[in-house]
N, C-alpha and C positions, 0 to 999 in steps of 0.2 A: 583396469589398473589405474590407480590415482597417481598421475605423474605431474607434480608441480601444483596441482589444485588443492584447495583447502580440504580438510576432512569433512566439514559440514558448512552449509550455507543456509541462513534464514533470511527470508525476504519479506518486506512489506508487500502489500497487494496492490491497492489502487495507486497509480502513479509510479509504480516500480515494475510490476509484472503486467498489470492490466491497464490499458488506457480506457478507463471506465467513464471518463468525462461525458461521452455521448449519451450513455444511459442516464447520468445525472442531469444532463441538459433536458432530456425528454421528461424527466420527473419534474424539474423546476418549471418547465414551460406548461406542463399539464396543470400545475397549481396556479400559475399566472393566468392561463386561459380561463380557468374556473372563476377567476376574480375579475375578468374583463381587462386584463393587462396584456399588452403586446409581448410577444416572445422575445427572450433575450438570446444573445449569440453564444456560441461555444467559446469564443475568445473572452467573453465577459465572465463566464463561469469557471473555465478551466483552472485559473490560478488558485481557486478556493477549494478544489476537490479534496486535497489531502488534509485539509483542516477540519473536515467532518460535516455532518448534516446541518448543524446550526450555522456554520460559516457559509454553506451554500444557500441556506434559507436567507441569511442576511444579505447575500449578494443578489438574490432574486427579489427580495423585499427590503430594500435598504432603509425604509422608514421604521422598521420594527426595532423595538428594544430587546434586551436579552430575554425577558419574560415572554414576549411575543414570538420570538424565534423558537424558544423551547416548546411553546404550545403547538407549533406546527410540525414538530419533529415526527410524531406518530403518523401524520398524514403523508409527510415526505417519505418515510420508510415504507408505508403501505403501497404508495404508487411506485416507488423504486423497485419493490419486490416484483411488481408486474413487468417493469421495463428491463430488469436485470438480464444481461446477456443478449438483449435484442440489438444493441448498437455497439457495445464495447468490443475492442480487439486487443490482442497482445501487442505490446510495444515491439518495434522492429528489433530483431535479434534475440528476443526472449525465448522463442521456441527452440532455436538452435542452441542457446545457452543451456536450457534445461535438458535437452537431449545430450549435450556434451557432459554435463554433470552426471547424468544417469550412466552414460557409457564409461565414465571414469570412476564409478563407484562412490560418488560424493553424495552423502546424505543431505537432503534439503527439505525445508519446510517453510511455513508461512506464519508470520505473526503480524496481525493487522488490528487496527482499532475499529474496523467494521464489525457490526454485530455478528456473532458466530453463525447464526442461521443464514444470513445473507451471504457471508463468506463461503459457506458450504455450497450454496447455490451457484456462486461464481466459479468455484472449483469444478463443480459438476459440468457447468456450461463450457468450461475450458478443457475438460478432459483430464484434470489433474488430481481427481479425488484419490485414486489409488497410487499416484506417483509421489505426492507430498507426504513426507514422513510424519508431519505433525501440522495441525492447524489450531492456532490460538486466536480467538476473536476478542473484540473489545469488551465483551461481557462474559467471557469464559471464566475469568478469575476475578478476584476482589480488586485488582489494580489493572490499569492499562498503560500503554506507553504515554509519557516518557518514563514511567516507573520500570525498573528492570525485571520485575517479577515475570511478565509474560515471556521474555527472552530466556530467562533462567529456567522456567518451567518447560519451554520448548526444547532447550538443550538437553535437559534431563530426560524428556520423553523420547528423544532419539538416541539416548545413551552416549551423549557427548559432553565433555567438559566445556565450559564457556570459552576458555582460551583456545579451543579447537574449532570454534564457530566464528564465522564472519556474518555480520548483518548488513543487508543492502536495503537502503530506503531513500526516499526523496524528500523527507521532511526533517526539520530540526529535531523534532521529538524522537525520530528514529535513531538519530546519532546520539542524543542524550541517553536514551535507553541502552544502547549498545555500550557506551562508555561506562555507565553505571553497572552494567552486567559483566564488565571485564572482557567484552568482545571487541575485536577489530571491526571497522565499519567502512562501507563504501557509500558515498553520496551519489545517488542516481540523478545526475543532472538532466536526464531526459524526462523527468517527471514534472510535477506541478509545483510552481512557486509563485508567491505574491511578488509584485514588482520590487518591494523593498527588501526582500529576503537576500541575504548574502551567505551562500553556502560555505564560503571560505572561512567564515567566522564560527562555523558549527563544530569544528574540531574533528572532523572525520579523518580517517587514515588515508583515504583515497577519494578523489573526485573523478568521475568518468562521464564522458559525454553521451555514450550509447551502450546499450546492453552488450552488443557484439564485442566491445573492448574486453569483456571478461572471458571471451573464448581463448584468449591468450593467457596461459597460466602465470606468466610473469607479471601480469597487470594486477593480480590480487595482492592486497597488503599482507 
């Protein structure tokens, strides 16, 4: 019985449900080691994770221009595919949150900019493949976040109107996409942010410090 919870919730993946930064670090350091460069630390890479592979490559190899970063994307994704799930963990409170949504009959799914194939592997490693009502990756459709199409497509796939969905994400693009799709949004402050990011300026409906805050139905927007 859904008492006080939203009808449906869509989540970003990396930085919202999964702390995948350790997998990303192993990937970046494998690339650096192959080039005779010392390993970087998790603190150095973590803020860039939600910005995507090119941003992480830029953090690992700060001298590269945009063309150079783009050239290394296939190598990054190939190594990451091997490291995926070996080091990542769910953020504190996420497992309890998903269990609570399931018990209360809340439909939930995932909309990420991660390539769909890698996202499927991440869901399988986390045991969510048959629990998530929908999975939209960055290459599933013609557009990706911050465009609203992935969120609108996901809502339709689980039989929900956008107004009945809440999107939870840790990046400004997540909040922009939710707003454009006509969905309420929660800024996941437990995720990844660059030092200059100010989530208060993103226009989210709610900002929460930890996933466990959403165990309380009154905390949802």
